[in-house]
N, C-alpha and C positions, 0 to 999 in steps of 0.2 A: 504493499499500500505506499502511495506516494506522501511525502511530507507536504503538506500544503503550506505556502509561504506567502505572506503579505509584505510588500517591501514599500517603505517611504522615505521618500528624499526629495527636496526641492530642486535639486540639480540633476537636469537630464542625463548629464555625463555620467553621474554616479549611477543612476538608474540603469543605463545602458551598460556600464561595467559591471554590476552585480548580475544582470542577466547574462551576459559573457561568461562571468565565473561560475554560473550555476547551470550553463547550457549543457554541459557534459554529464550532468547529474540526472541520472533517469529516474532517480528516486525522489526527486524534488520538483515540485510543481508550483510555479508562481501564479497565484489566483487573483491577484490584485495588486494594483499599484497606486500610490498617492503622492501628490507633490505638495500637498497642505495638511498640516496636523489636523485640521478640523475634519478632514475626509476619513481619517483612520478608524473611528470608533463606528461610523455607519458601515464602513466596509468589514470591519470584523464581526457585525452582527449579520451581514449580508452573506459573506463568504466562509465565515467560521474557520479562519486558518489555523493550522497547528502552532505556527510560529510567525511572529511579526518581527520584522527587521527595520528598525527605526532610526533614522538620523536624529541627532541630538537637537539640531537648529533647523526648524521649520517655520513658515509663516502660519499665522493664526492660532496655532497650538504647537508649542516645542515637544520634542520627544519624550522627555522626562514627565511631563503632564499627561501625554499620551499613554505612557507606560501605567501611570497611576489609575488612569481611567479604564485601561484594559484590565488591570489586576481586579478593579472591582467589578467591573461588568462581565468579564469573559476569564475568570480565574484558571481555566484549563488552557487558555492560549499562552504560549510561552513567548517571552519577550527578550530579543536581542538588541542592544543600543550599539549602533554604529556611529564613531566619532572620529574627528580628525586629531583630537586630544588622546596623548598617551600617558596623561598624567594620572597617578593612582588616586588623587583626590576626585578626579571627574568620574572614575569608574565606581569608587565608594558611593558618590552621590547617586549615580545611576541605579546601583544595585539596591541601595536603601529605599529608592523612589518606586521599585517594582520590576525592575529589569532583572531577568534571569541570567543574563551574561552581557558582557562589554567587550566590544571589538573594535580596536583602533583601525582606522583606514589604511594604516601604514603596513598591515601584514600581507603576506603573500596571499593573492586572489585565489589560489589553489587551495587555501585553508578554510575558505568560507563555507563551502558545502559541508566540510567535516563539522565546523562550528555549528551549523545548523542542525546536523544529525546529533551532535553531543547534547545540545540544549533540548531538543526533541526527546532525547532519552532520559531527560530530568537532570542533567549535569548544571552546575552553576559555576561559572569560570570567567576570567579576565584575559583577552588574548591581545597581545601586542602592547601590553601596559609594563611600565618599568616598576619592576617588584623589588622592594628593598630586601637586599640579602638573597635575591635569586639566584640559582646557579647558572653560570655563564659558560660552563666548560663541556655543554653536552649537545653541540651542533644546533643551538636554539630550540631544542625539544621543549614541549610543554611538560607541566607537571603529570598530566595524564599519559603522555607519551613515554615519559621517564619511568612511569609505573609499569607500562606495558613492555617496555624495553628489558626492564628488570625481570619480569616475569618471563620473557622469552628465553633470557639468559639462564633462568631457573629450569628450563625445559618444559615450561607449560604449554599445553595446545592452546588454540584459539578458543575451544569451548571452555576450557578450564580457566583461562584468563577472563572470559565472559562471566562465569560464575564468581569469580573471585572479586571482580570490579563492578559487578551489577549494572553491566551493559551488554547490548546484543553482540552476537558474533559478527554480524556485518559492521558494526561500529569498530570493533577491534581491527578487522581487515582494513578498514578505511585509515585507522591510526598507524598500521604498519606500513601502508603505502607511504604516508607521509613520513614515517621514521625511516624508511629505507631510502626515500628521496632526500632527506636532510643529511643522512649520515653517507650518502653516496655508496651505498650496498645494494646488492641485489638477491640477499636470501636471509633466512632467520639465523643461518649458522654465522654468516659474516656479520649480523646485527649483534649477536651474542657475543663474539669475539671482540667487536668494538666495545661493548659495554664492559666486558671483563678487563680488558687491557687498559681501560682508562678509570677503572675503579667505580664505576657507575653501579656495578652489580658484584656481589662478593662470589668469589670462586668456590 
């Protein structure tokens, strides 16, 4: 079953970029687009999306207010805030005001589909945000990707990782694709060797 997504941004260029970034994801369907914040809630009621991808700054109603309204009116709809800011304070405010995840516009477009899958699976996270004390020695892997890499190094199957981390096997596969790309490896064995050689996972 496809993940139904509503995207809202007042810049046509961003809307076009999001469409391109999601074009290859056959499990994601864009069901509505909005260019003003005031359009979002009516479209949520009409289309009942699984996930709303909202720009923080929009005319007539900003994304943060939209997130609050969606949380009240459609609590089952997940909200991802998309922002030009990578500041932790901006992410904190978005999460406090109703967003389930925060994605900086500086992230690799290839990560957007995975982010939508993650939030649809119930995860809450910040992507592309400068985290105090965050690890910087693991090829830019997210905390979730690090957890999966460590599990791979322990010899766990996708099914076992899925059960341990409470995510679907499909999500595990998507994360592994990103991990291989970031580490520039092509197999589980190579990824495991990477983790062990750099002390990311215990031997």
